[in-house]
Residue, then its C-alpha position, 0 to 999 in steps of 0.5 A: m499499499f503505497e500511503s504517502w501525500w506529495w507536493v509539487f511547487n513552482d518558482v522555487c528558490v532554496e536556502d539551508e533546509s528551507i523553501v522560498v516560495y516565488d509563485p505568483q499565483v501563492v504569494g500573490l492570493d495570501p498578500t498577507g503572508e497569512k497564509t504560506p505553504r503547509v508540509d505537514l509533517s508531524a506525523i513521520q516517526y524517527m527511531f532513537r533506541h538509548a533515549p527517552y522523549d524528552l532528552v531527543r526532543k530538546a536535542v531537536e531544540d539546541g541542535l545537538p546530534h542526537h542520531v542512532g544509526n541502525a547498524t551503531q546502536h550505541s553511537l546517541d550524542l546525549p547525556n544521560a542515555v538509557h537502553t530501550s527501545n523509543h519511537h518518537r514524533l519531534p517538533y519539527q515542520l520542514n519551513i516554508r516561507y514566502p521570499t523579502e522584497r529584496e529577494v523578488a527584486s535580486k530576479p532569480k532565475f529558474s532552473g528547468c532543467t533539474v527537479p528536485v524531489l525531496t522525501y520525509c519517510h518513517w522510521p529512515h535510519n532503518f534498513g527495512e523501514y526506509f527500503i519498504r518505504t523510499p527507493s519502492i515506493i519512488h521506485r512504482f511511482q517511475e514505473i508509472k512515470a509520475l517520478s523520472r531518474n532524470m530527477t535529483y532526490l533527497v532524502g529530508l531529515p530533523p536538522n541536525m541527524p546526519a543520513d546512514p548510509f543506504n539512505i544514499d546507496l538505495l537512491r542512487p540507482l533510480s536517478i543520474y544525478e548523485p542522490t544526497t540529504w536536503r542539509e547539502f543540498s540546500r546550503p548557499l554555495p559560490e557561483g559556479t561551484p561544481s555539483n552531480h547532484t545537478a543538471e547544470g553540472v553546479a550548484v544550483r539553488c533555484f527551481e521552475r519546481m521541486i516535489v516533496g513527498r512524505l511517505q507513510g507506507g511502503s509496498y513489499p511487492e515493489v521492494v523486491r522488484t527494487a531490488e532485483d534494478i539495484y543490485e543489477y546497478y551495482a553489479a554493473k560497476p567495477g568493484g560490485p558483486p558479481p552478476k548472480g550465478p547457477r544455485w544448485h537447483s538451477n536447471v543447467t548442465n553440473p549445478p553447484n552441488t552447493i548449499k551456500v547458508l549465511i548466518e546474520h550477525r547482529p553488530y550491537g551484542g544486546t539483543r538477538q543474537f546466535l550465541h555461540s555461533d562458531e560452534l555452529l558454524r564448526e559443525c556445519n562446515s564439517a558435517a556430512p552432505l544432505p541429499g539432494p535433487d536426483g540423489r546428488q549430495i549437497k554441501v552444506e557451507c556456512r559462514l556469518h555477515t553482519f549487515g551494515a556496514s556497505l551496502v556493495e559488501d551486503l550484496r555481495a554476500v546475499g547475491d551467492a547465498d541459496v540460504l538466509v538465515a536472519f532474526h526478525g529485522a532490517g538483515a533480513m530486507n537483504a532477502a530482497f537481494m538473494p537469487r531468484r527462489s533462495s529461502l529466508l530462514e526467519v529464526r524468531p526468539r521465545e514467544f516472538g513466534t508462538k504468543h507475539g508471532g503476528w507480528p512478524n507475520q507480517w513482514q518477510p512471509t506476506i513479503a514473500h507471499q504477495s511476490k508470488y513466492e518468485h523471489y525468496f521461500f518463506w520459512g520460520l523456525c520457533v526456539d521457545d525452550p529457555e534454555l536456547s533463548p535467553p533475555g536479551e539485555q532491555e529484558a535483563a534490564g528489566l526496561e523492556g516487555g511484551a512483545f519487544a522482549a520476545r522479539d530480542r531475545h536470543v538465540h543459541l540456534k544449534w546445527p541439528m535444529l538448522k539440518t532440518p529446514l535445510e533438509r526442507i529447502l532441498q526437497i523444494k528443488g527450488s520449486v513454485d510449485l513444489y514449495e506452495e504444496a507445503v503451504v498447502k499442507n501448512d510444512l513452513m515451520w518449526l518449533v523447539e518446546p521447552g526441552g529442546s525437542m523439535r517439531p513441524a509447526p503446521e498451527l503456527t504456518e496456519a496461524i500465519g494465513l498464507k496461500p498458494w497464486r497456482i495451488r488451487t483450494p477447495p471450494k468452500p461448501r456450498r450451504v455456508l456460501d449459500e447463508v450469507l448471500s441470501s441471508p443478513a442476518a445469518a450473517g451477522s449472527l455468523l461473522g457479528p453485526s458489525q461487519t458490512l455485507g462485504s467485510r463478512l462474504r470476505s470474511a467468510l469465503g476467505p481464500w475460495l473467494p471466485e477467481a474475479w475477486r481474488s484480487e480483492q480478496d488479497d487486498w483486504r488480506w495483505g492490507r494493500g486496498 
């Protein structure tokens, strides 16, 4: 769902993160200057993992550095910072004003060649949250010709909040000009200063047209399409990741007999760590080959990777992986860059895949489904044994509870716990049809129970609500359909009086909707409508 708002300004200049509106149609209708155009940014949220709101607000107002990077975690430059997670709406608005008499008298020339596109989004310093919003929405709007690669894309942030490298790296493939921050682009520079952000090749401060976007929602299917274009862009650059080669399941002569497993290693050790990962690597890489397609023996190759230091290195790592093993979060979003029909094994700590499973179920399983399983397959391993999933740092300190505490617990992932999903992945042979059979059978999840016993967990798969795209499921019994269609009263008693007739039909029929209604049902279930 593209939950975004756009504003288009004509005849503007920019200066120190301010938009100066010269457009006579705007200024002429507001002679008193009381109705200056306003871009509402009040709904935008920012993440400050280690600071309470009063400190963040003071940092903004006093102009102090106040950014926690996606990978650094402990770099918040605030006094008395505490170890907790907070999402804040900041007292920050985009400054828009009319020109002074002196500025009007200067008669600025407005560039018709450079079109700046300034965007603000939720949680811009979280890789996953940023990716599903800014790059994917821009990519989609370029596909429908609403935006262009001939525009200059700017990252909007509150004062003194620096950008993360990926903020720029993910936008670079979407423009022929170098993306940058709003702060840098609007900084006054001497006339003639060289610039790779403009069509003129020099710094420009006035434009015939400027676009501002507030991006709050995103698009799961567009993420994987955007990821493919981003990967191809960097693969074509010197020193970029190599083109994605044949995999163990590829339909080629002499395919590789190795399945490559990439295991996420988070840079901040306080939460979501694979404990004793050296032990896991040793046992994985020394294990006997597993049975693969056509009687082949497939060697397993495991290695750790820390995401966030360099997008190119991240692309190089996932572009050569068949399976990504990751916790829920930004690291798992890198699965979008993997070779087609690879697998993501999401490891969910104690209670996060069971008691609080509704949260992670909205993410990676839904991305895989809305991409029609063509990009990667989702699998889940829920570890509810307290001995294998101890508390994270915040929970242990009494600063975190509920679903957040469950999400941030560690997992001691042992080789037998990883081996079982890998054997199932090998049986799928990279086939969407075989994967959809597993979807129908609710055969995508495993549960490690207290005491360490591991079993398939069809009830957890069923709770996700995935459906196949190619396999037709059995029809709903006609009697229930007749009841709902013929008697609103019966539908009300069956499904609750507060529902509309349309929602009653969708709730009752679920995946058995007629083909003509299928897209409507998809929108309802996955929030795309």
